[in-house]
C-alpha positions in Angstrom: -29.5 -69.4 7.3 -30.5 -66.8 9.7 -32.6 -67.6 12.3 -34.8 -65.1 13.6 -34.7 -64.8 17.5 -37.6 -64.6 19.7 -37.6 -60.3 20.0 -37.3 -60.5 16.1 -33.4 -60.0 15.3 -31.3 -62.6 13.6 -28.9 -64.5 15.7 -25.9 -63.2 13.5 -23.1 -61.1 15.3 -22.8 -59.2 12.0 -26.1 -57.7 11.9 -26.2 -55.1 14.6 -23.2 -53.1 12.9 -24.6 -53.4 8.9 -28.3 -53.3 9.1 -29.5 -51.6 12.3 -29.7 -47.9 10.7 -29.1 -44.8 11.8 -28.7 -46.0 15.9 -26.4 -47.9 14.6 -24.1 -45.2 13.6 -24.3 -43.1 15.8 -22.6 -45.2 18.3 -19.3 -45.6 15.9 -16.8 -43.6 17.5 -15.2 -41.6 15.3 -11.3 -42.2 14.8 -9.0 -39.7 16.5 -7.4 -38.0 13.3 -10.9 -36.6 12.6 -11.0 -35.2 16.6 -7.6 -33.6 16.0 -8.8 -32.5 12.2 -11.6 -30.8 13.9 -10.1 -29.1 16.6 -7.1 -27.6 14.2 -9.8 -26.3 12.2 -11.5 -24.4 15.4 -8.0 -23.6 16.4 -7.3 -21.8 12.9 -10.7 -20.5 13.0 -10.2 -18.7 16.4 -6.5 -17.7 15.2 -7.6 -15.7 11.9 -10.8 -14.2 13.3 -8.3 -12.4 15.7 -6.1 -11.4 13.0 -9.1 -10.0 10.9 -10.5 -8.2 14.1 -7.1 -6.8 14.0 -6.6 -5.9 10.9 -10.3 -4.0 11.0 -9.2 -2.1 13.5 -6.2 -1.1 12.3 -7.7 -0.3 8.9 -9.9 1.8 10.8 -7.2 3.7 12.5 -5.2 4.3 9.7 -8.3 5.6 7.5 -8.6 8.0 10.6 -4.8 8.6 10.5 -4.9 9.5 7.0 -7.7 12.4 7.6 -6.0 13.6 10.6 -2.6 14.0 8.5 -4.6 15.6 5.8 -5.9 18.3 8.2 -2.6 18.5 10.2 -1.0 19.5 6.6 -3.3 22.2 5.8 -2.5 23.7 9.4 0.7 23.6 8.8 0.5 25.1 5.4 -1.6 28.0 6.6 1.1 28.2 9.6 3.8 28.6 7.3 2.2 31.0 5.4 1.1 33.0 8.2 4.9 32.5 9.7 6.4 34.1 5.9 3.9 37.1 6.4 5.3 38.0 10.0 9.1 37.3 8.8 8.4 39.4 5.8 6.7 42.2 7.9 9.5 42.1 10.4 12.1 42.6 7.3 10.3 45.1 5.9 10.0 46.3 9.3 13.8 46.2 9.7 14.9 47.8 6.1 12.6 50.5 7.0 14.3 51.6 9.9 17.9 50.9 7.8 17.1 52.9 4.6 15.0 55.5 6.9 11.8 55.3 4.0 9.4 52.8 3.8 9.1 52.7 -0.4 13.0 52.0 0.0 12.4 48.9 2.3 9.2 47.7 0.2 11.2 48.0 -3.1 14.2 46.1 -1.4 12.0 43.4 -0.1 9.8 43.5 -3.7 13.4 42.7 -5.6 14.6 40.2 -2.6 11.0 38.2 -3.3 11.5 38.5 -7.2 15.1 36.9 -7.3 13.9 34.2 -4.9 11.1 33.4 -7.2 12.9 33.4 -10.3 15.7 30.9 -8.3 12.9 29.0 -7.3 11.4 28.7 -10.8 14.9 28.0 -12.4 15.0 24.6 -9.9 11.9 23.4 -10.5 12.4 23.5 -14.5 15.7 21.7 -14.0 14.0 19.0 -11.7 11.2 18.6 -14.1 14.1 17.9 -16.5 15.5 15.2 -14.0 11.9 13.7 -14.0 12.2 13.1 -17.8 15.2 10.4 -17.3 17.3 12.1 -20.2 20.3 9.6 -19.7 18.1 6.5 -19.2 16.4 8.0 -22.6 19.5 8.5 -24.5 21.0 5.2 -23.3 17.8 3.5 -24.3 17.4 5.2 -27.8 22.0 4.3 -28.3 20.6 0.3 -27.9 17.7 0.9 -30.4 19.8 2.2 -33.0 22.7 -0.8 -32.1 20.2 -2.9 -32.5 18.6 -1.9 -35.9 22.6 -1.7 -37.4 22.9 -4.9 -35.7 19.9 -6.2 -37.6 20.6 -4.7 -41.5 24.2 -6.0 -40.7 22.4 -9.2 -39.9 20.3 -9.3 -42.7 22.7 -8.1 -45.6 24.8 -11.4 -44.5 22.4 -13.7 -44.6 21.3 -12.1 -48.2 24.5 -12.7 -49.9 
């Protein structure tokens, strides 16, 4: 039997660890691996928060870079067209000096542009043909036909 002491506690040495309530739980020391695990979690949180901040900054920079690329692409197109007009004007002026007539110079320049336009259209059509993957499509069609022939041959041999 347990006896109560003068202050109302029992004389059992294990009583304070089991039944003292919340005050005894706070005096218990946590295992060392729990502290290590807590520090690891804090370190990972710190590491990944830095990485997340870097990712956010880079995404913002990339977004601004895309907008700037679009504007610079538009500017390059405008400047290329302006350069083309200038070179055509110089070519027309040179042809006018050579032929001695602006009419002949502009006619030759128009014919030259027409030839270049037709050549560009033909090259474009050829590239469009390449986009249809003609050799791959022909090979797949051959494979399908061979598989169909093989399937029919296997079906006839099983029917015998």
